[in-house]
C-alpha positions, 0 to 999 in steps of 0.5 A: 480568539487565537488561532493555531500557529503550528500543526499538532500531530493530528494536523500533521496527519491530515496534511500527510493523508491529503497529500498521499491521496492527491499523489496516489490519485494522479497515478492511480491507473498505474497502481491498478497495473502494478497490482495486477502484475504482482498478483498474477502467477505466470510461467517463465516463458516469454509469451506469458511475460508479454501478457504482463507488460504495462502497455499490454495490461492497460490496453486489455483493461481499456478493451475489456472494461473501458475507461472505468476499469482504470479507476476500479476500486478507486474509492476503497483505495483512496480510503485506504491511502487516507486512513493508512497515511493519516494513521502513519503520519499521526503516530510518526509525528506523535512518537517522534515529537515525544522522543525529541521532548525526552531528548531535550529534557536531558540536555542543558537548557538553551542547547540545541538537540542534535538531529536523530540518528538514522537508526532512531528514525528507522525505529520510529518509522517502524513503530508508527508503521506497525501501528498503522498497519494493524488498524487499516489493513482490512481496507487494504485487503478490500481495495486489492481485491477490487483492483484485481476483480476477476483476475487473470489467475481466477480465470486461469484457475477455473480453466485448469480445474474444469472437470466432468462435473462442470457439465452437471453444474452447467445444467443446473445454471450454476455456471451463470450464477458463478459469473455474477460478481458484486465488486462494490466495497461492501460486496467484496467485504461480504465475499471475504467474510463469507469465504474466510471469516472476519480474519480474512480482512487481515490477510497479509498482516505478517508481511504488512508488518514486515513491510513497515521497514519500507516507509521507515527507510523512506522517511529515515533517509529523507530526514538524514539527507534533508539534515545534511543538505540544510547543514551544508546550506548553513541552516541550523533550524530544525524546522527549516524546509527544503525547496519543493524541487529538492524535496521532490528529488530527495523523496524520489531517491528515498522511495527508490531505495526502500522499494528496491529493498522491500519489493519481494515482500510487497509482491508476496503481500499482494498475492496473499491478499489477492488470494492468487497464492492460495489459488496457485497452491491449489493447482499445484496440489491438484485440489478442486477449486471451491465454489463461489462464497465457500472457504478456500481453506477449511483449516483457515490456513493460508500460504505465507510470504516465505512460501510464496517467495520460495515458490516463485524462486523455484518457478521463475528464479531470482528475477521472479521476485521483481515481477512488476518491479518497473511499474511499482517503482515508477508509481512509488517514486512519483507518488512519494515525490509528489507527496514530499513536494506538496507536503508543505502546501497540504500543511498550510491547508491542514492549518486552515482546516484546523483554524476553521474547525476552532472557529466553527466550535467557537473555542480557543485552540 
C-alpha cells in the first residue's frame, strides 16, 4: 500500500487547525483578558480605564474566580479555533490550489508559474475567510459569551437600571434566581436561543465578514514576503520553506499589520456578540433592561458595527477605537507567530495521521 507523500487540502486544513489550537492554548488567559477589555463599555475618565488594564483584570479574575477563571470557555474557544482554522485553511488551500492549476493550464508546458500577486492572495484569503465565518460563527458567539460570563457591563447595567420594582422582585425571590447562570456550552447556547432565537447564534456575522480581510492581509503579506525572501536566497522552488525563526518573524509582522488595520471592527464584533453594545444602547435610551431569558429586542434588531464605532467615537474619541489594542496585539502576534513557526511540524503530524487513517481503512490513498 502506498502512502500519501504530500498533504491534500484536508491535510493542510488539519495541520492549520492543530497548530492554531496549540498556539491559542498557550496564550489563552490573555485571550480572556482582551475579550473582556473589548466588551467593556467605559467612560473616558482615568479611574474607569485603570479597571481595564491587563494586570488589573488578571488579578480580578484570580481573586473572584480562581485559576479556573483564566480558562473560562476554553473548550468552546478551542472548538471554535479548530473549526474556524480548519475551515479557513481548507477553503484557502482548496481555492488557491484550484486557482494555481487554472493559471498553470494557460502557460506553456514546462514553464514555471510566477508567484501570485498580493491582490490575488488577498482575494483568495477573503473568499476562504468568508466561507469559514458563515459555518463557524455560532461557536464563536458562544465562546465569547462564556469568556465574558457575568461581565462588568452586565453588572453595571443592572445597577443603572435599578428601580422601585426591584423591591417587589426581591420579595418574590426573583433576584436570587437571576443570579443563577449556566455558563456551560449548552447552557449559553440555550440562553442565546431563548432570548434572541436561532439567529442570535449568528450575531456579528456582518463585521465578521468584513474582518475576513484580516487573515487575507496576514496570509497575503506572509506569502509575499516569503516569496521575496526565498528569491533573495536564490530559491526558485515554490514549495521551498522558511526556517522556523524566519517564519516566526514574518508571521509576527504580518499579523501586527493586519491587527492594527482591522482592530476597530474586531472590537465592534466582540461588543455585538457579547451584547454589551445592546446594553449600552438601552442605558442611553433609558430602556429598562429585560429579565433573564427574555428577548433584548422584540423586533430582533441589534446595534450594528458602525453604530458601535460612532458611539465609541462620541464617548472616547479616536483612541476609544483601540481600547484593549495592546492585549489584542500581543495575543494575536504570539498566536500567529507560533502558528507559522510550528506549521511545518503540524503538517508532518497531519501527514502521519493521514497515513494512519489510510492504514486503518485498509485502502490505498
